[in-house]
N, C-alpha and C positions, 0 to 999 in steps of 0.2 A: 749228740748233746744229751747229757744226763737228764732224765725226766724230771721236770719241776715238781711233779706230784711226789716223787721219791724224796726230794729235798724237804718238801713241806711235811711229809710224814716223819722224817727224822727230827725236824724241829718241834713237832707236836709232842714228841716224847721227852723233850727237854724239861728240866726243872726251872720254871720261869722265875723262881725266887733266887736262883743261883746262876744267872746268865753271866757269861764272860764274853767280852768283846776282844777278838783276836785279830792280829795282822802280822805280816812280815815286818820284822824290826829293822826297817830301812825306809827311805823315801819320805813318807808322811806318817810313819808309825807313831812318832811322838804326839802329833796332833790328834790322831785317832785315840790314843791311850789317854791323853789329857781330857779330851771331850767325854770319853767314857766315864772317867772318874768324876767329872763335874756332874754327871747325871746319875751317879750312884752305882755304877757297874764296876765289877772287878775286871782286870785286864789280863791278857794272855799274849805274850810276845814270842814270836818264832824267830830265834836268833841264829846267826851264823858264827861259828867259833872263829875267834880272831878279831871280830868287830862287835862283840856282844856287850862290852863293859858299859857302853852308854846306857843300855837298858837294864842290865843285870846288877850294875854297881852304882852308877852316878844318878840315874833316875829311878832306882828301885823304890817302891813305895814303903811307907811306914804308916801303920794304922793304930789308933788307940784301942782301948779295951772294948769300946762300943763299935768298932769297925770303921770309924771315920778316918779318912786319909789326912794325915798331918804333914807328910812330906812325900814327894815323888809321885809316880804314876804307874809303874809297872809292878803288878801284884805277883803274877806267875809267869814263868818263862820256860822255854826249852831251847837247848843249843844243839845244832847239827853242824856237821862239817860243811854242808852245802844247803842252801835254802830249799833246793828241790827235793830234799829228803822229806819235806812235809807232805809230799804226794804219796809216800809209802802207806800202804793200807793200815799198818799198825799205828802210824803217826796221825793219820786221819782219825782213827778211832780214839786217840787221846783227846783230840779236839772235841769230838762228839761227846765223849764221856765227861768232859768238862763243860758241857752245855755252851759251846763256843759258837758265836755268830761271827763269821769271818769277813773282814773288810778288805777287798782287793785293792792293791796299789800297783804302781808301775814295777816295783821290784818283784812283786809276785808274778806278774806276767812276763817279765824279762828273764828271771832266773828259773822259772818253772815252765814246762811245756804247755802251750795253749791247748793242744790236743788233750793232754791229761786233765787240765783244768775243766775243759768242756765235758769230757766224757767220763772221767773216773774220780774226780775230786768230790766225794760224797759228803761234803760239809756245807751247811747253809751259808751262802754268800749274800750279804746285804748289798744289792746292786744288780747290775745287768750282766750275768755270766755270758750271754750270747753276743754281747757287744764288745767284749774285751779284745777279740781278734781284730776288730775294725781299726785298731791302733797300729797294726802292722802294715806299713806302707808297701805298696806293690802287689798286694793280693787283689783278687777280683772285686771284692766288696770292702775296700778299706774306707777310712773316713772321707777321703776325697770323693769316692763314689757316692757316699751318702750326702755330702754337701752338694754335689751336682744334682742328685735326685731331688733335693730339697729346694734347689734354686738359690742356695746361699753363696755369698761372694767369697772367692778364694783366689790367690795369685794365679795368673795365667801360666799354664804349663808350656814349656818349650820341648818339643819332641826330639829335636836333633841339635846337638851342641853347635853344629855349624850354622844354626839359625840364630845364635846369640848376637844381638845387635844393640843391646843396652844392658845395664847392670842386671845380673841374674844371681839367684842363689842356687847352688848345687847341693842337693840333700842326699846324704848317704851315711851309712853307719861308720863309726870310728873303728879302725882295725883292731885296737887293743882294748879300749874302754867300752865295756859291753853296754852300759846304759847311755853312752854319750854318742855324739855325732861327729862325723868328719866333714862337716859343712865347709864350703868356701864360696867366695863370690867371684864372678868374672863378668867383664863387660864386652869381651870379644871372644871369638873362637880361639885365637892365638893365646889369649890370657888363660882361657880354660885349659888349653894344652900345657902351658908352662906351669900353672899352679898344680894341676893334677899330677903331672910327672914329678914335680918336686915333692908333693905329699906322699906319693907312692915310694919314692926313694927314702923318705924319712920314716916310713912305716906307719903313717897316720891313716891312710886309706889303702885299699887293695884294688887291683884292676878289675876283679870280679864284681866288687861292690860298685865301682864306678860305672860299669856297663849297665847296672840296674838303677843308677841314680835318677832322682827326679830333679829336673831343672825348671825353675819358675821365675817369673819376673820379680825383681826385688822391689818391695814396697818401701819407699823412703818415708819413714815416720816412726813415731813411738810405738812401743809394744805394750799391750795390756792383756793380761790373762784374767779372764772373768771366771771367778769361782762361783758356780751356780748349783742349784739344788732343785730337783723335781720330786714332789711328794704325791704318790698315787693314793694316799689315804686322807689327804686334806679335803675337807668338805665345806668349810665356811669361807676361807680366804683363797687367794690365788695359789695354784699348785707350783708355779715357777717362782723361785726366789733368787735374787742376786745377793750373795753373802759378802763378797768382797772382791778386790782386784789386787793382783800382785804383778811384779815384773822381776826380771832375772839379772843376776850378776854372772857374767860369763868370762872364762879365761880362754885364751889370753886377750880376747877382744877388749875387755874393759881396761886392760893395761895399755893396749894400743891407743885407745881414744884419749889417754892422758899424755900422750907424747906429741910434741909439735911435728908437723908434717916433714920438715927437713930431717928430724931425728928418725922418723919412721923409714925414710928412704935409705938410711945407712945400716939398717938391721941386717944381720946375717940371714942366710937362706932359711935356717930352721926357726928363725924368729919372725920372718917376714909375713907369713900368712897366719892370721889369728885363728885360734881354735875357739869353739863355741861350747866348751864344757861348762855346764851349769855348776856353780859352786855356792850359790846363795840366792836369796830373794829379798824383796822389799815390798812394802805396801804402797798403794796408790789410790787416788780417787779420780773420778772422771767428770769432766764438764757436764753440768746437769742437763743441758739441752741435748746431750748425746745418750743419756741413760735410757730413754724410751727405745732407741734403736737397739740397744743391747738386749732389752727384754723381747723385742721383736725377733732378733736373731735366735734367742733361746727358745722361744715358743715354736718357731719354725723347725728348729732342730729336734725338739721333743716330738712334734707331730710326725716328722719324717722317721724318727727312730721307732715310733709306735707302728708305723705303716710297714717298715722293712725289717724290723728286728723285734717282733712281738715278744714280750709285752712293752718293749721300748725302754728308754732310759729310766733308771730308778735311782733316786738319791743324788749324790754329788756327781757333777761333771764340770769340765773346764773347756771353754772356748778361748783359744789363744789367738790373738788378733794383732794386726798392724793397722794404723790409721794414716791415710795419706793426707796431702796438703789440702784436699777438698773435703776432709772429714768423712771420707768413705772408709768403712770397715772391710778388712780382708781377713778371713779365717785361715791361718796357716797351719794349725794343729788342733786336734781335739783329743781330750782325755775323757773317756767314758767311765770315769771313776774319780776317786779323790785326786785333785790336782797336785802337782809337785811343789807348789809354793805355799801351801796352806799352813806350814809350820810358822810362818811369819805372823799368823793371827792367833796361834794357840794361846790359851789363857786370857788374853786381852780381847779376843774376838775380832771380827771383821767390821770395818766402818758401817757397811750397809746392813749386815746381819744384825749388829747391835741395835741399829735404828729400827729395824723391822720387829725384832723380838723383845726390845726394851731391856736387854741384859746382854752381857758378853756372849757372843754367838760365833764361835769358830766353826769351820767345816766339821771337825771332829765332834764337837758338841752337838751340832745339828744332826749328825748321823745317829749319835746316841739317843738324842731326844726323839728321833723318828722311831727308833727301836722301842723305846719306852711307850710311846703313843700307840704303836702297833700292838704291843703286848696288852696294854690296858684296854684297847678296844677290840681285841680278838681279831686283828687284821695282819698278823705277822706274815702270813702267807702271801700278802700282796707286795712285800718289800724284799723277799728273798727269792733266790733262783738257784 
């Protein structure tokens, strides 16, 4: 892991009057850039050729003669053939020369080597560099390990597919779509075999990935992704904040649930098993009597992260949960960075973040505001790694 002192020294040489907030132009990049502009920062988008126009053309910023943004959110950008080119020394130097504070998102950690991010990416990250690897399922200390250490609830793991005796979720990567999942459900071992063999024939999953799949009890209930924030520099109020809640639109699952059961039974083999590819998000609120439990889960997670991943979680994180019929929470995924659904709140803010801060407060804006507060109070070293 790159020495945190080295990163702090790099940031100390920045021109704080000309800070840029940068991110991979994908995933939650628009939310990051929108929030940065709201707080008076210039933005720097790292784009991939062939999918750059969203950032370089359609959301490109326009500023007036006084530097105020009148349209768009992307001030400066660079285009590479592949996202991982940002790891090249000369491209890292471009970020540093532009006084860039980098916000990690899932595209950053999916398209770029985690080893390189941890050991060689000498650019200040706002967030927890050493926790990004915990999102990789199957490693010794992934987020399931941390949830277990913390005593937090998560779906029961089934170690052997032959032990499937009720509805389960089989979790493994998609064979083609790098950021997506080849998940499927099964209620019996025979169903597991039938579905897995069919998905292998269709090229959706691979036998190698299946052998490493995680199988867990299916929690029947709604899904809530809690967009949270931890501030290590807050001194007067609570350090843990609930900014908002989102949930996902998933293909082809959402198409399946719109079909009557008899119609579902007539689908062709390649249509029969729904895929869980995320294609959008929506906003949600939670029954008020359950909110305190959310804060409790967040507080426990933060303390566990501080114990096992010093200095612990910094800034935005997301606990993805299901709630069963008895109103019990189960955490089925954790994002130790900006969550995937925060674009739903950009510009208008999150319901809970707005209420807390008395103004539109998206995750992107909350990150930018933390950077501004850290600079103003000479505490930037506490929020970068």
